[in-house]
C-alpha positions in Angstrom: 0.0 0.0 0.0 1.5 3.4 -0.9 2.0 6.1 1.7 -1.4 7.5 2.5 -0.3 11.1 2.6 1.0 11.0 -1.0 -1.5 8.9 -2.9 -1.2 9.2 -6.7 -4.5 10.3 -8.4 -5.7 8.9 -11.7 -5.0 11.4 -14.5 -7.8 13.9 -15.0 -9.6 13.3 -11.7 -10.3 15.6 -8.8 -11.3 13.8 -5.6 -15.0 13.7 -5.0 -15.8 15.7 -8.1 -17.2 13.7 -11.1 -15.6 14.4 -14.5 -17.7 15.8 -17.3 -16.7 12.9 -19.4 -14.3 9.9 -18.8 -11.1 9.5 -20.8 -11.3 7.5 -24.0 -10.5 3.8 -23.7 -7.0 2.8 -24.6 -8.2 0.2 -27.1 -4.8 -0.5 -28.4 -3.4 -1.3 -25.0 -6.2 -3.5 -23.7 -9.2 -4.0 -26.0 -12.6 -4.9 -24.6 -12.6 -8.4 -26.3 -9.4 -9.2 -24.3 -11.3 -8.7 -21.1 -14.1 -10.9 -22.2 -11.6 -13.6 -23.1 -10.4 -13.7 -19.5 -11.7 -16.3 -17.0 -14.3 -14.9 -14.5 -11.8 -15.1 -11.7 -9.3 -13.1 -13.8 -11.9 -10.5 -14.6 -12.7 -10.1 -10.8 -9.0 -9.8 -9.9 -8.5 -7.2 -12.6 -11.5 -5.1 -11.5 -10.4 -5.4 -7.8 -6.9 -4.3 -8.6 -8.5 -1.2 -10.1 -10.8 -0.6 -7.1 -7.8 -0.6 -4.7 -5.3 2.3 -4.5 -2.4 2.0 -6.9 0.0 -0.3 -5.0 0.5 -3.9 -4.0 -2.5 -6.2 -3.2 -2.4 -9.6 -1.6 -3.9 -12.9 -2.5 -5.9 -12.8 0.7 -7.5 -9.4 -0.3 -8.3 -10.8 -3.7 -9.9 -14.0 -2.3 -12.1 -12.3 0.3 -13.2 -9.2 -1.7 -13.5 -11.0 -5.0 -15.3 -14.0 -3.4 -12.7 -16.4 -4.7 -10.8 -19.2 -3.0 -7.1 -18.6 -2.4 -6.4 -21.2 -5.1 -8.6 -19.4 -7.6 -6.9 -16.1 -6.7 -3.5 -17.6 -7.3 -4.5 -19.1 -10.6 -6.1 -15.8 -11.7 -3.0 -13.8 -10.8 -0.8 -16.2 -12.8 -3.0 -15.8 -15.8 -2.9 -12.0 -15.6 0.8 -11.9 -15.0 1.4 -13.9 -18.2 -0.7 -11.4 -20.1 1.3 -8.5 -18.4 -1.9 -7.0 -17.0 -0.6 -7.4 -13.5 2.9 -6.7 -12.1 4.4 -8.9 -9.4 6.1 -7.5 -6.4 9.7 -8.4 -5.7 8.5 -10.7 -2.9 5.2 -12.5 -4.1 2.4 -13.1 -3.5 1.7 -9.4 -3.9 0.6 -7.7 -7.2 -0.5 -4.4 -8.7 -2.3 -3.4 -11.8 -0.1 -2.5 -14.7 -0.1 1.2 -15.3 -0.7 0.9 -19.1 -4.1 -0.9 -18.6 -5.5 1.2 -15.8 -7.2 3.8 -18.1 -8.8 1.0 -20.1 -10.1 -0.7 -16.9 -11.8 2.6 -15.9 -14.0 2.3 -19.0 -14.6 -1.5 -18.6 -15.6 -1.1 -15.0 -18.3 1.4 -16.0 -19.9 -0.9 -18.5 -23.3 -2.1 -17.5 -22.4 -5.8 -17.8 -19.6 -5.3 -15.2 -21.5 -3.2 -12.7 -22.9 -6.1 -10.7 -19.4 -7.5 -10.1 -18.0 -4.1 -9.3 -20.9 -3.3 -6.9 -20.5 -6.6 -5.1 -16.7 -6.0 -4.6 -17.3 -2.4 -3.6 -19.7 -3.5 -0.8 -17.3 -6.1 0.5 -14.4 -3.6 0.3 -16.4 -0.9 2.1 -17.0 -3.5 4.9 -13.3 -3.9 5.4 -12.6 -0.2 6.0 -13.4 0.1 9.7 -10.3 -0.7 11.7 -8.1 -1.3 8.6 -4.7 0.6 8.7 -5.1 1.6 5.0 -8.7 2.6 5.3 -8.1 6.3 4.5 -6.1 5.4 1.3 -8.8 3.0 0.1 -11.6 5.4 0.9 -9.9 8.3 -0.9 -9.2 6.1 -3.9 -12.9 4.9 -4.1 -14.2 8.5 -3.9 -11.8 9.5 -6.7 -13.5 6.9 -8.9 -17.0 8.4 -8.6 -17.1 9.1 -12.3 -17.2 5.4 -13.0 -18.6 3.9 -9.8 -22.3 3.9 -8.8 -21.7 5.7 -5.6 -24.5 7.8 -4.1 -23.8 10.6 -1.7 -25.1 8.4 1.2 -22.6 5.7 0.2 -19.8 8.2 0.1 -20.6 9.2 3.6 -20.7 5.6 4.7 -17.3 5.0 3.3 -15.8 8.1 4.9 -17.5 7.3 8.2 -15.7 3.9 8.2 -12.4 5.5 7.3 -12.7 8.5 9.6 -10.8 7.1 12.6 -7.9 6.3 10.2 -8.1 9.8 8.6 -8.0 11.4 12.0 -5.2 9.3 13.4 -3.2 9.9 10.2 -3.9 13.6 10.2 -4.7 13.6 6.5 -6.5 16.9 6.5 -4.9 18.6 3.5 -5.6 15.5 1.3 -9.2 15.2 2.4 -10.4 18.8 2.8 -11.1 19.3 -1.0 -13.1 16.0 -1.0 -15.2 17.0 2.0 -15.8 20.6 0.6 -17.0 19.2 -2.7 -19.3 16.7 -0.9 -20.6 19.5 1.3 -21.6 21.5 -1.8 -23.4 18.4 -3.1 -25.1 17.8 0.3 -26.4 21.3 0.5 -28.6 20.5 -2.5 -30.2 17.5 -0.8 -33.0 17.1 1.7 -31.0 14.6 3.9 -30.0 16.5 7.1 -28.2 13.5 8.6 -25.9 13.0 5.6 -25.3 16.8 5.3 -24.6 17.2 9.0 -21.9 14.5 9.0 -20.2 16.1 6.0 -20.2 19.6 7.5 -18.9 18.3 10.8 -16.0 16.5 9.1 -15.3 19.5 6.9 -15.3 21.7 10.0 -12.8 19.5 11.8 -10.5 19.4 8.7 -10.7 23.2 8.4 -9.9 23.6 12.1 -6.9 21.3 12.0 -5.6 23.3 9.0 -5.9 26.5 11.0 -8.9 27.9 9.2 -10.9 28.7 12.3 -13.6 31.0 10.9 -14.5 28.5 8.1 -14.4 25.7 10.7 -16.8 27.6 12.9 -19.2 28.2 10.0 -19.2 24.5 8.9 -19.7 23.2 12.5 -22.6 25.7 13.1 -24.2 24.4 9.9 -23.7 20.8 11.1 -25.2 21.8 14.5 -28.3 23.3 12.8 -28.8 20.2 10.6 -28.5 17.8 13.6 -30.8 19.7 15.9 -33.7 17.5 17.1 -34.4 14.3 19.1 -33.4 11.9 16.4 -29.7 13.0 16.1 -28.7 13.7 19.7 -25.4 11.9 19.6 -24.4 13.7 16.4 -25.4 17.0 18.0 -23.3 16.3 21.0 -20.2 15.4 18.9 -20.6 18.6 16.8 -20.8 20.6 20.1 -17.5 19.1 21.2 -15.8 19.9 17.9 -17.2 23.4 18.1 -15.9 23.8 21.7 -12.3 23.1 20.4 -12.7 25.9 17.8 -13.8 28.4 20.4 -10.9 27.3 22.6 -8.5 27.8 19.8 -10.0 31.3 19.3 -9.6 32.0 23.1 -13.3 32.2 23.7 -12.9 30.5 27.0 -16.4 31.0 28.5 -18.2 30.0 25.3 -16.0 27.0 24.9 -16.5 25.9 28.5 -20.3 26.3 28.4 -20.5 24.3 25.2 -18.3 21.5 26.5 -20.4 21.3 29.7 -23.6 21.1 27.7 -22.1 18.4 25.5 -21.0 16.4 28.5 -24.6 16.6 30.0 -26.0 15.4 26.7 -23.5 12.5 26.5 -24.4 11.5 30.1 -28.1 11.4 29.2 -27.3 9.2 26.2 -24.9 7.0 28.2 -22.3 7.8 25.6 -19.1 6.9 27.4 -16.7 7.9 24.7 -18.4 11.3 24.3 -18.2 11.8 28.1 -14.5 11.1 28.1 -14.0 13.4 25.2 -15.9 16.2 27.0 -13.8 15.6 30.1 -10.6 15.9 28.0 -11.8 19.2 26.5 -12.7 20.7 29.9 -9.3 19.7 31.2 -7.6 21.3 28.3 -9.6 24.5 28.9 -8.5 24.6 32.5 -4.9 24.2 31.5 -5.2 26.9 28.8 -6.6 29.2 31.4 -3.8 28.4 33.9 -5.7 26.2 36.3 -3.5 23.1 36.3 -4.6 21.8 39.7 -8.3 21.8 38.6 -7.2 20.0 35.4 -5.6 17.2 37.5 -8.8 16.9 39.5 -10.9 16.5 36.4 -8.5 13.8 35.1 -8.2 11.9 38.4 -10.1 8.8 37.3 -9.7 9.0 33.5 -8.6 6.2 31.2 -4.8 6.3 30.5 -5.0 7.2 26.8 -2.3 9.2 25.0 -4.5 12.2 25.1 -5.2 11.9 28.8 -1.6 11.3 29.8 -0.5 14.3 27.7 -3.0 16.5 29.6 -1.8 15.2 32.9 1.8 15.9 31.7 0.9 19.5 30.9 -0.6 20.0 34.3 2.5 18.7 36.1 4.7 20.9 34.0 2.5 24.0 34.8 2.7 23.0 38.5 6.5 23.0 38.4 6.9 19.2 38.5 9.2 18.6 35.4 10.4 15.1 36.5 6.8 13.8 36.8 6.0 15.5 33.5 9.0 13.8 31.8 7.8 10.3 32.8 4.3 11.2 31.6 5.4 12.7 28.3 7.4 9.5 27.6 4.4 7.4 28.4 2.1 9.5 26.1 4.6 9.1 23.3 4.6 5.3 23.7 0.8 5.2 23.8 0.5 7.4 20.6 2.3 5.0 18.3 0.3 4.9 15.0 -1.7 8.0 15.9 0.3 10.8 14.2 -1.5 13.8 15.7 -1.1 12.6 19.3 2.4 11.3 18.5 3.4 14.8 17.2 1.9 16.5 20.3 3.6 14.0 22.6 7.0 14.8 21.0 6.3 18.5 21.3 5.5 18.0 25.0 8.7 16.0 25.5 10.7 18.8 24.0 9.1 21.3 26.3 9.8 19.2 29.3 13.4 18.7 28.3 13.7 22.4 27.8 12.5 23.0 31.4 15.1 20.5 32.6 17.8 22.3 30.6 18.5 19.2 28.5 18.9 21.2 25.3 20.1 18.4 23.1 17.2 16.1 23.9 14.8 19.0 23.7 16.0 20.0 20.2 15.7 16.4 19.0 12.1 16.0 20.3 11.0 19.4 19.0 12.6 18.8 15.6 10.8 15.5 15.3 7.5 17.1 16.4 7.9 19.9 13.8 8.4 17.4 11.0 5.2 15.6 11.9 3.2 18.7 12.5 4.3 20.1 9.2 3.0 17.0 7.5 -0.3 17.2 9.4 -0.9 20.9 8.7 -1.4 21.6 12.4 -0.4 25.2 12.3 -1.3 26.0 15.9 0.8 23.2 17.6 3.6 23.7 15.0 4.0 27.4 16.0 4.1 26.7 19.7 6.7 23.9 19.2 8.7 26.2 16.9 8.8 29.0 19.6 10.2 26.5 22.1 12.8 25.4 19.5 13.7 29.1 19.0 14.3 29.4 22.7 16.8 26.6 22.5 18.6 28.3 19.7 18.7 31.5 21.7 20.2 29.7 24.7 22.8 28.2 22.4 23.7 31.6 21.0 22.3 30.5 17.6 20.6 33.8 17.3 20.2 34.0 13.5 18.5 30.6 13.5 16.2 31.6 16.3 15.3 34.9 14.5 14.6 33.1 11.2 12.4 30.4 12.9 10.4 33.0 14.8 9.9 35.1 11.7 8.6 32.0 10.0 6.1 31.4 12.9 5.0 35.0 12.7 4.4 34.7 8.9 2.4 31.6 9.4 0.2 33.3 12.1 -0.2 36.5 10.2 -3.5 35.8 8.6 -5.0 33.8 11.6 -6.8 35.0 14.7 -4.3 33.1 16.9 -3.3 36.4 18.7 -1.9 34.6 21.7 0.5 32.5 19.6 1.5 35.6 17.6 2.1 37.5 20.9 4.4 34.8 22.2 6.4 34.7 18.9 6.8 38.5 18.9 7.9 38.5 22.5 10.5 35.8 21.8 11.7 37.6 18.7 12.2 40.8 20.7 14.4 38.9 23.1 16.4 37.5 20.3 16.9 40.9 18.7 18.0 42.3 22.1 20.6 39.5 22.4 21.8 40.4 18.9 22.2 44.0 20.0 24.2 42.9 23.1 26.5 40.9 20.8 26.9 43.9 18.5 27.8 46.1 21.5 30.3 43.6 22.7 32.1 43.5 19.3 31.6 47.2 18.5 29.5 46.5 15.5 27.7 49.9 15.2 26.3 49.1 11.7 24.4 46.0 13.1 23.0 48.1 16.0 21.8 50.8 13.6 20.0 48.1 11.5 18.5 46.4 14.6 17.1 49.4 16.5 14.3 50.3 14.1 13.4 46.7 13.7 13.1 46.2 17.4 11.0 49.4 17.7 8.6 48.1 15.1 8.3 44.6 16.6 7.8 46.1 20.1 5.0 48.4 18.8 3.2 45.4 17.3 3.6 43.3 20.4 2.3 46.1 22.7 -0.7 46.6 20.3 -1.6 42.8 20.5 -1.3 42.9 24.3 -3.6 45.9 24.5 -6.1 44.2 22.1 -6.2 41.0 24.2 -6.7 43.0 27.5 -9.8 44.6 26.1 -11.3 41.5 24.5 -14.3 40.4 26.6 -14.5 37.0 24.9 -11.1 36.1 26.5 -12.1 36.6 30.1 -11.3 33.6 32.3 -14.1 32.3 34.4 -13.9 32.3 38.2 
């Protein structure tokens, strides 16, 4: 299976958006009569190789999804290999569809006489998605084939729903956001509120994780409107929790807290244990963000030891001045987050922050550099910028002032168009400190030219920092609750 973050797309396709017309069949490469000359098992294997993402498939996948015995699958693969319609992996029994025949199979799969077989395999393949490591890749590929597959909007939602845990754990937001936006546009024209609500919720989450908080809020409010009513209470509570995260990211503390509390009460009424746990995590994060670590620990006293919960407890101990306890917790969170890229990235960022507090700059730099690489891939701008500010602090402590200034300027550029004023304030404050250190260096070496260049830059950054502090002080939405 190819890397899910870099899936190749069939030529001419945009995910989730049907083409006006499919490409012409490559009759010279693979004529239709050749397909009809194949045994039924060979036809099934060929169609299945087209349904799966470009990459290696196994005999077991072919046998189960194609409703063949392993012996039939092996014989079919041998026949297709001889015709050069399949390519064998260096270590069989794994195969992939030959690139030259893929465009022709698009057309063959859309023929009415092949639709029954395709539909049968599609249903069995969809049933495999939940809990499958490659679910996000398979789902993305299936949706990219909508020009040829008989996929309704409801079926698209069912496929995404099965793959959603994998999408979330892999942090594949930039890949999936165009798909979800296109499906939301389609859903807006339907009279199915449940389908539309799910799509707007997923789109809101993807927008939020990409740092587009205003668009995320709009999508989630639309999902909330669509799911209002007694028949969709669980969906309504989940949308509320996603919305609480957006308001927390936008520093609307009181709004976020009231929404999270309401969501928790709904989850309790529904006996939704996972929703109750989620609400508890969100409330604990809110107390940490508003500098109430002891209250956060109390909330988390009897919580399950997941990567998310342990990371929150780690943050609380760090805020309380217990770096040794925080270090053990950060390591445990990293161990628990294996396979979950968003939590893995955050655990590494937490490890780097703890090592920084312990003055272990080498370990801190290693953890933060690893975290930044993951966060860059995930598109998590908010966490990336906070980890980058910590890495810049390390550079400053090591007198790597030019590197620190460049990294902080990169953070400021990333936050420029966002409403993350707290993150921007922290970056500007640290950049000021770096510039002051550069002035001190210039004074020590008698570099008057460097001083003359730095003084107006410092004045400009200081004015901007002071303006942001003033703005936050007069923003009623950022008040902390008692």
